[in-house]
N, C-alpha and C positions, 0 to 999 in steps of 0.2 A: 367494556372498557379495555380489557386486554386485547380483544380482537382488533379494536381500532387502532391501539398502539402498535400492534403487530403489523397491520397493514400500512400504518404511516412509516414505521421503520424500514419495513421492506421496499416500500416505494421510494423513500429517500435515498437509502443506501444501495438499492437496485439501480437507480438512476446514476449515482456516483460511480458505481462499478461499471456500468455501461460506457460512461464518459471517460474512464481511465485510458490514457493513450498507450498504445503498444510501441514500444521503442525498438527500432531496428539496431543491427549491429553498427551501422555508420553513425547513428544518434549517440550510442553508447561510446564509441570511439571518439566523436567530437567533444562530448562531455568530459571524458577523462583527459583528453589533451588540453582542454580549457582550464580544467582544475589543476592539472599538472603545471601549466604555465604560471597560473596564479601562486601556486605553492613555491615554485622556484623563485618567483620574483619576490615573495615575502622573505625568503631565506637570506637574500643579499649575496653579495659577490663572494664572500669568503667561506660561506657554507654550501657552496655548490657541491652535489654528489658527482661521482665519476659516472660513466656509462653504465655500469652494473647497478649502481645505486639509483639512477633514473628508471631503470627497468623495474627495480623492486618497488619503487615509489609509484610508477605508473600502475603496477599490479595492485597495489595496495589501494590506490585511489579508484580502480575499476571495482574492487570488491566493496568499497564504501559506497559508490554509485548504484551498484547492483543491489546492495542490501537495503538501501533507502527505497528503492523502487519496489522491492519486495515487502518491505515493512508497510508501505503505503497501501499496497494491495491486499496484505493480510488484515489490516486494520479495518478496511472497508468490508471485506468478506466476513470477518468476525461479527461486526456490527449487523450485516445483513442476516447472518445466521441467528443472532439474538432476536431479530425481528421475525424470523421464521418460527423460532420457538414460541414467542409471544402469540403469533397467529394461530399456531396449532393449539396451544393451551387455551386461548380465547375461543376458538371454535369448539373445542372439547367441552369447554364450560358451558357454551351455548346450547350445544347439543344435549348435555346432560341436564340442563335446566328445562329444556323442552320435553325430555323424557319423563322428567319428574312431575311435569304439570298434566301429563296425560293420565 
């Protein structure tokens, strides 16, 4: 049972890991600029930051985008690792039961 669970988890999350997009610097920059424009629109005309404030806001948004990408990747890698552990434990249990039956 544990072996089948491990194979299933490894297959599912391995495929998800394979399908994760790799973002280029241009992709990140476009996402940051889009999110920056949305943020500035939500603030209204009286709460617009100066140039230094826009630079800080741009850097903060870039960190948020990068951390979201990393969080998604780490979540899939963690679940894949759990699948590998289940696979190893299931294979060990199967091998031990075969050795005991001899």
